[in-house]
VOPAGU-2260 file (C-alpha; in pm, 1 decimal, decimal comma):
REM VOPAGU-2260
SITE   aa  ch    i         X         Y         Z
SITE  MET   A    0     746,0    -686,6    5282,1
SITE  LEU   A    1     495,1    -971,2    5383,4
SITE  GLY   A    2     306,4    -707,1    5570,3
SITE  VAL   A    3     257,8    -498,6    5293,7
SITE  ALA   A    4     192,7    -758,5    5094,6
SITE  VAL   A    5    -107,9    -863,6    5347,2
SITE  LEU   A    6    -247,0    -509,5    5378,9
SITE  SER   A    7    -245,5    -473,2    4979,8
SITE  VAL   A    8    -470,5    -774,2    5016,7
SITE  MET   A    9    -671,2    -619,3    5257,5
SITE  VAL   A   10    -691,6    -245,6    5060,5
SITE  MET   A   11    -744,3    -476,3    4742,3
SITE  LEU   A   12   -1065,0    -663,8    4918,2
SITE  SER   A   13   -1198,1    -359,7    5103,6
SITE  GLY   A   14   -1251,9    -161,5    4792,2
SITE  CYS   A   15   -1264,3    -430,1    4535,6
SITE  GLY   A   16   -1529,1    -419,1    4282,5
SITE  SER   A   17   -1481,7    -559,5    3973,9
SITE  GLU   A   18   -1316,0    -890,9    3939,5
SITE  VAL   A   19    -973,8    -965,5    3907,5
SITE  GLY   A   20    -868,3   -1177,0    3648,8
SITE  ALA   A   21    -597,9   -1364,2    3445,5
SITE  ALA   A   22    -490,7   -1214,0    3083,1
SITE  GLY   A   23    -746,9   -1224,7    2806,4
SITE  GLU   A   24   -1007,2   -1283,4    3054,6
SITE  SER   A   25   -1305,2   -1028,6    3071,1
SITE  ALA   A   26   -1413,8    -873,5    3385,7
SITE  SER   A   27   -1712,6    -823,0    3551,8
SITE  PRO   A   28   -1849,9    -731,8    3855,2
SITE  SER   A   29   -1787,0    -959,8    4146,4
SITE  GLU   A   30   -2075,0   -1015,4    4427,2
SITE  ALA   A   31   -2051,1    -746,4    4723,8
SITE  PRO   A   32   -1779,3    -809,8    5007,9
SITE  PRO   A   33   -1872,8    -850,1    5358,9
SITE  ALA   A   34   -2007,3    -537,0    5554,5
SITE  THR   A   35   -1646,5    -558,2    5720,4
SITE  SER   A   36   -1352,4    -579,0    5626,9
SITE  PRO   A   37   -1159,1    -812,7    5889,2
SITE  THR   A   38    -827,4    -688,3    6072,6
SITE  PRO   A   39    -519,5    -891,4    5992,4
SITE  SER   A   40    -414,4   -1060,7    6251,5
SITE  GLU   A   41     -47,7   -1022,1    6456,9
SITE  ALA   A   42      15,7   -1372,8    6423,5
SITE  SER   A   43     397,8   -1360,8    6275,9
SITE  PRO   A   44     487,8   -1550,6    5909,3
SITE  GLY   A   45     664,4   -1881,7    5904,1
SITE  PRO   A   46     988,3   -1827,1    5858,4
SITE  THR   A   47    1173,2   -1788,3    5499,7
SITE  SER   A   48    1505,6   -1893,6    5396,8
SITE  ASP   A   49    1662,9   -1914,5    5060,6
SITE  THR   A   50    1568,5   -2271,0    4969,8
SITE  VAL   A   51    1183,1   -2307,5    4892,1
SITE  GLU   A   52    1055,9   -2606,0    4853,3
SITE  ARG   A   53     872,1   -2642,8    4534,0
SITE  PRO   A   54     539,0   -2784,9    4423,1
SITE  THR   A   55     528,0   -3118,8    4239,4
SITE  LEU   A   56     311,4   -3189,7    3958,7
SITE  GLU   A   57     118,6   -3412,6    4254,5
SITE  ASP   A   58     111,5   -3176,5    4542,4
SITE  ILE   A   59      52,7   -2858,9    4381,5
SITE  SER   A   60    -245,9   -2667,9    4572,7
SITE  CYS   A   61    -457,6   -2337,1    4614,1
SITE  ASP   A   62    -427,1   -2431,6    4980,8
SITE  THR   A   63     -70,3   -2443,9    4981,0
SITE  MET   A   64       6,4   -2158,8    4729,4
SITE  LEU   A   65      -2,5   -1847,3    4939,9
SITE  ASP   A   66     139,4   -1755,3    5280,7
SITE  PRO   A   67     -53,3   -1803,0    5585,4
SITE  LEU   A   68    -145,0   -1451,9    5655,1
SITE  VAL   A   69    -248,7   -1380,9    5307,2
SITE  ASP   A   70    -467,0   -1702,7    5312,0
SITE  ALA   A   71    -630,1   -1636,1    5622,0
SITE  ALA   A   72    -704,4   -1231,7    5555,7
SITE  LEU   A   73    -869,1   -1394,2    5191,1
SITE  ARG   A   74   -1052,9   -1671,7    5411,4
SITE  ALA   A   75   -1136,4   -1400,0    5632,9
SITE  THR   A   76   -1333,7   -1241,4    5405,2
SITE  ASP   A   77   -1507,6   -1564,8    5294,0
SITE  LEU   A   78   -1295,1   -1581,8    4976,5
SITE  THR   A   79   -1226,7   -1922,1    4894,4
SITE  PRO   A   80    -977,2   -2039,0    4583,2
SITE  ALA   A   81   -1084,1   -2291,3    4302,5
SITE  PRO   A   82    -788,5   -2458,3    4160,0
SITE  LYS   A   83    -770,9   -2462,3    3788,1
SITE  PRO   A   84    -495,3   -2592,2    3524,7
SITE  TRP   A   85    -282,4   -2290,6    3394,5
SITE  THR   A   86    -425,2   -2144,6    3097,3
SITE  GLN   A   87    -206,1   -1768,1    3080,4
SITE  PHE   A   88    -153,8   -1650,2    2740,7
SITE  GLY   A   89    -246,0   -2004,1    2653,5
SITE  PHE   A   90      85,5   -2168,8    2752,9
SITE  GLU   A   91     151,8   -2543,3    2885,4
SITE  PRO   A   92     435,3   -2578,0    3098,2
SITE  SER   A   93     554,6   -2874,3    3144,0
SITE  GLY   A   94     600,3   -2929,6    3517,0
SITE  ALA   A   95     383,5   -2827,4    3849,8
SITE  ALA   A   96     136,5   -2502,2    3743,7
SITE  ILE   A   97    -165,0   -2374,1    3904,2
SITE  GLU   A   98    -382,4   -2104,6    3863,9
SITE  CYS   A   99    -604,4   -1968,6    4141,6
SITE  PRO   A  100    -882,6   -1706,4    4102,5
SITE  TRP   A  101   -1030,0   -1657,7    4479,1
SITE  GLY   A  102   -1410,8   -1574,8    4536,5
SITE  TYR   A  103   -1758,4   -1611,0    4690,3
SITE  GLU   A  104   -1906,6   -1930,4    4760,5
SITE  GLY   A  105   -2197,5   -1972,8    4454,7
SITE  GLY   A  106   -2041,8   -1689,3    4264,4
SITE  ASN   A  107   -1842,6   -1663,8    3877,0
SITE  HIS   A  108   -1639,3   -1376,8    3940,7
SITE  SER   A  109   -1307,3   -1410,7    4100,0
SITE  ALA   A  110   -1215,1   -1105,0    4382,1
SITE  ALA   A  111    -809,1   -1190,4    4352,6
SITE  TYR   A  112    -598,3   -1431,7    4147,4
SITE  PHE   A  113    -312,2   -1600,0    4189,1
SITE  ALA   A  114    -106,9   -1824,5    3933,9
SITE  TRP   A  115     233,7   -1975,1    3946,9
SITE  SER   A  116     386,3   -2230,9    3713,4
SITE  ALA   A  117     749,8   -2431,6    3759,3
SITE  GLN   A  118     994,5   -2330,6    3470,4
SITE  SER   A  119    1211,8   -2609,1    3280,9
SITE  ASP   A  120    1530,5   -2515,8    3044,4
SITE  ASP   A  121    1390,2   -2268,5    2830,7
SITE  GLU   A  122    1047,6   -2198,6    2935,5
SITE  ALA   A  123    1127,8   -1861,4    3075,4
SITE  GLU   A  124    1195,8   -1772,6    2695,8
SITE  GLN   A  125     918,6   -1963,0    2505,9
SITE  PHE   A  126     665,5   -1818,8    2743,5
SITE  LEU   A  127     798,4   -1453,2    2703,9
SITE  LYS   A  128     801,4   -1491,5    2344,9
SITE  VAL   A  129     399,1   -1579,6    2362,3
SITE  VAL   A  130     344,1   -1313,6    2596,6
SITE  GLU   A  131     512,4   -1035,7    2324,9
SITE  GLU   A  132     325,9   -1229,5    2063,1
SITE  ASN   A  133      19,9   -1087,8    2271,6
SITE  GLY   A  134     153,6    -728,0    2273,1
SITE  TYR   A  135     277,8    -687,7    2631,4
SITE  ALA   A  136     607,8    -536,3    2676,1
SITE  THR   A  137     865,7    -658,6    2983,0
SITE  SER   A  138    1062,4    -487,3    3204,8
SITE  GLU   A  139    1322,3    -629,6    3388,5
SITE  ASP   A  140    1479,5    -577,0    3736,1
SITE  GLU   A  141    1675,3    -713,6    3997,6
SITE  ALA   A  142    1381,7   -1004,5    4038,4
SITE  GLY   A  143    1326,0   -1126,3    3682,4
SITE  THR   A  144    1129,0   -1033,2    3405,1
SITE  TRP   A  145     796,4    -861,0    3454,5
SITE  ILE   A  146     519,4    -810,2    3247,7
SITE  VAL   A  147     444,4    -462,9    3154,2
SITE  PRO   A  148      30,1    -381,2    3269,3
SITE  SER   A  149    -151,3    -287,1    2926,1
SITE  ASP   A  150    -407,2     -15,4    2896,9
SITE  ASP   A  151    -650,7    -265,3    2931,5
SITE  PRO   A  152    -821,0    -232,3    3281,5
SITE  ASN   A  153    -863,0    -650,2    3283,2
SITE  GLY   A  154    -524,2    -696,7    3174,9
SITE  VAL   A  155    -204,9    -830,9    3316,1
SITE  GLU   A  156     -85,2    -629,0    3656,9
SITE  GLY   A  157     134,2    -797,7    3876,9
SITE  MET   A  158     310,4   -1124,5    3654,8
SITE  LEU   A  159     674,5   -1200,9    3701,0
SITE  ILE   A  160     891,1   -1398,8    3540,3
SITE  THR   A  161    1213,8   -1583,0    3612,3
SITE  ASP   A  162    1470,4   -1841,1    3505,8
SITE  GLU   A  163    1265,4   -2129,2    3713,1
SITE  TRP   A  164     903,0   -2013,4    3774,5
SITE  ILE   A  165     649,6   -1774,4    3651,2
SITE  ALA   A  166     380,9   -1602,0    3957,6
SITE  PHE   A  167      72,1   -1418,8    3830,8
SITE  ALA   A  168     -71,0   -1177,7    4134,4
SITE  PRO   A  169    -324,9    -894,1    4128,0
SITE  THR   A  170     -59,6    -646,5    4182,6
SITE  PRO   A  171     316,8    -693,9    4173,9
SITE  GLU   A  172     369,5    -605,5    4568,8
SITE  LEU   A  173     122,9    -940,2    4625,7
SITE  ILE   A  174     416,0   -1213,9    4413,5
SITE  PRO   A  175     650,8   -1242,8    4760,2
SITE  ALA   A  176     278,4   -1369,0    4855,2
SITE  ILE   A  177     332,3   -1694,1    4716,5
SITE  VAL   A  178     550,0   -1865,9    4895,9
SITE  TRP   A  179     683,4   -2059,5    4578,2
SITE  ALA   A  180     816,9   -1746,3    4424,3
SITE  ARG   A  181    1039,3   -1638,2    4715,4
């Protein structure tokens, strides 16, 4: 699955000509990616387990959010994360939360966008209510509740809500690239 995520990042970046942003953000063309796209390294990902150590308010960081292979693939194309507070749908989570738009140095647009928030008690229900109030539909499966993409090309592509966390990635397949969403 992680290999698919790394490959998805590489394909996304090699053909990316527009911003992949958070819900409600307007997109505009980003700077051109480097002329050659790197090939993912043959390094194997670190071990995964059922017990994932989730970040706290004090230590949450874009530098530790993504699987090392995905992080390296993004950085190999000269993208860097610009951490910012959680703003998805105007919802304010009580726990650790961060948005990580990845863009080119000096650029104003993101080429890849990841976000994650811890959930406590009934926050998942509260967040889903806000999502539905904003006109988005949801779909449930064994992983959790997915926000169904709208017809808006700048809308949500990959957002998964569980009782423990919310994760946002450029595609649903890239959700597992967020180490705290495993």
